[in-house]
C-alpha positions in Angstrom: 9.8 -2.0 -15.9 6.9 -2.3 -13.3 8.8 -1.1 -9.4 7.5 -1.4 -5.6 8.1 1.3 -3.5 8.1 0.6 0.0 7.5 3.3 2.5 5.4 4.9 -0.4 4.8 8.5 1.4 2.1 11.6 -0.1 5.1 14.0 1.5 6.7 15.7 -1.6 10.0 16.2 0.3 10.4 12.6 1.1 12.3 10.7 -1.4 10.0 8.0 -1.4 7.4 10.5 -3.3 10.3 11.4 -5.4 11.1 8.6 -6.6 7.5 7.5 -7.7 7.1 10.8 -9.5 10.8 10.2 -11.3 10.0 6.7 -12.6 6.0 8.1 -13.5 8.1 10.5 -15.5 10.4 8.2 -16.8 7.5 5.8 -18.6 8.1 3.1 -15.2 5.6 1.5 -13.7 5.4 2.2 -10.1 3.4 0.0 -7.4 3.5 2.2 -4.0 3.7 0.4 -1.0 2.1 1.7 2.1 -0.6 0.3 5.0 -1.4 4.1 5.9 -2.5 5.6 2.2 -5.1 4.0 -0.3 -3.9 6.5 -2.9 -1.1 8.1 -4.5 -2.1 11.0 -6.9 -4.8 8.4 -8.7 -2.7 4.8 -8.1 -3.6 2.7 -5.6 -1.4 2.5 -3.1 -0.7 -1.9 -2.0 -0.6 -1.9 1.8 1.5 -5.1 1.5 4.1 -6.1 -1.0 2.1 -9.4 -0.8 -1.3 -7.4 -2.0 0.7 -6.3 -5.8 -1.4 -8.5 -7.7 2.3 -8.6 -10.6 5.5 -9.9 -10.9 7.5 -6.8 -10.0 10.9 -5.9 -11.7 12.7 -4.6 -9.2 12.2 -3.4 -5.3 13.4 0.0 -3.4 13.0 0.9 0.0 12.5 3.9 2.2 12.0 2.6 5.2 14.1 2.2 7.8 15.9 -0.9 9.5 12.9 -1.6 12.2 10.4 -2.0 9.4 12.4 -3.9 7.0 13.8 -6.6 9.0 10.2 -6.9 10.1 9.4 -7.2 6.4 12.1 -9.6 5.8 10.5 -12.8 4.8 7.7 -10.8 2.3 10.9 -8.9 0.8 12.3 -12.2 0.3 9.0 -13.7 -0.8 8.6 -10.9 -3.1 11.5 -12.5 -5.8 11.9 -9.0 -7.9 12.4 -10.5 -11.6 15.1 -8.0 -12.1 
Protein backbone atom coordinates (compact mmCIF):
# COMPACT_ATOMS: atom_id res chain seq x y z
CA UNK A 1 0.00 0.00 0.00
CA UNK A 2 1.25 3.48 -0.89
CA UNK A 3 0.53 6.00 1.86
CA UNK A 4 1.04 9.77 1.77
CA UNK A 5 1.96 11.22 5.18
CA UNK A 6 0.99 14.89 5.21
CA UNK A 7 2.88 16.68 7.97
CA UNK A 8 5.83 14.28 8.09
CA UNK A 9 8.36 14.97 10.83
CA UNK A 10 11.82 13.77 11.80
CA UNK A 11 10.93 14.25 15.48
CA UNK A 12 10.75 10.74 16.90
CA UNK A 13 8.10 11.83 19.43
CA UNK A 14 5.60 12.95 16.76
CA UNK A 15 2.85 10.63 15.58
CA UNK A 16 3.68 11.33 11.93
CA UNK A 17 7.18 9.91 12.51
CA UNK A 18 5.77 6.89 14.34
CA UNK A 19 3.34 6.30 11.46
CA UNK A 20 6.22 6.52 8.96
CA UNK A 21 8.19 3.87 10.86
CA UNK A 22 5.19 1.59 11.36
CA UNK A 23 4.19 1.77 7.70
CA UNK A 24 7.71 0.72 6.72
CA UNK A 25 7.69 -2.03 9.34
CA UNK A 26 4.51 -3.50 7.86
CA UNK A 27 5.83 -3.38 4.29
CA UNK A 28 3.93 -0.33 3.05
CA UNK A 29 5.44 2.45 0.96
CA UNK A 30 5.30 5.79 2.78
CA UNK A 31 5.44 9.08 0.91
CA UNK A 32 6.33 11.67 3.56
CA UNK A 33 5.16 15.20 2.72
CA UNK A 34 6.65 18.28 4.37
CA UNK A 35 8.01 21.54 2.97
CA UNK A 36 10.55 21.57 5.84
CA UNK A 37 12.37 18.29 5.11
CA UNK A 38 14.24 16.92 2.09
CA UNK A 39 14.80 13.39 3.42
CA UNK A 40 13.60 11.21 6.27
CA UNK A 41 15.86 8.29 7.12
CA UNK A 42 16.94 7.83 3.52
CA UNK A 43 13.43 8.28 2.13
CA UNK A 44 12.71 11.28 -0.12
CA UNK A 45 10.30 13.80 1.41
CA UNK A 46 7.98 15.58 -0.99
CA UNK A 47 7.31 19.31 -0.50
CA UNK A 48 3.65 18.98 -1.55
CA UNK A 49 1.08 16.26 -2.19
CA UNK A 50 1.09 17.12 -5.90
CA UNK A 51 4.84 16.38 -6.05
CA UNK A 52 4.26 12.68 -5.32
CA UNK A 53 4.96 10.95 -8.67
CA UNK A 54 2.69 7.94 -8.06
CA UNK A 55 -0.93 7.39 -7.20
CA UNK A 56 -1.34 6.75 -3.49
CA UNK A 57 -3.78 4.36 -1.86
CA UNK A 58 -4.44 6.45 1.22
CA UNK A 59 -3.59 9.74 2.89
CA UNK A 60 -2.79 10.22 6.56
CA UNK A 61 -2.82 13.77 7.89
CA UNK A 62 -0.80 15.12 10.80
CA UNK A 63 -1.46 18.83 10.35
CA UNK A 64 -3.69 21.35 12.07
CA UNK A 65 -7.03 22.55 10.76
CA UNK A 66 -5.54 25.73 9.28
CA UNK A 67 -3.04 23.80 7.19
CA UNK A 68 -5.55 21.19 6.02
CA UNK A 69 -8.04 23.92 5.06
CA UNK A 70 -5.38 25.75 3.07
CA UNK A 71 -4.49 22.50 1.27
CA UNK A 72 -8.11 21.45 0.65
CA UNK A 73 -7.90 21.57 -3.16
CA UNK A 74 -4.57 19.73 -3.26
CA UNK A 75 -5.97 17.07 -0.91
CA UNK A 76 -9.05 16.60 -3.11
CA UNK A 77 -6.92 16.35 -6.27
CA UNK A 78 -4.90 13.52 -4.71
CA UNK A 79 -7.84 11.09 -5.08
CA UNK A 80 -6.36 8.13 -3.18
CA UNK A 81 -7.04 4.78 -4.84
CA UNK A 82 -8.20 3.10 -1.62
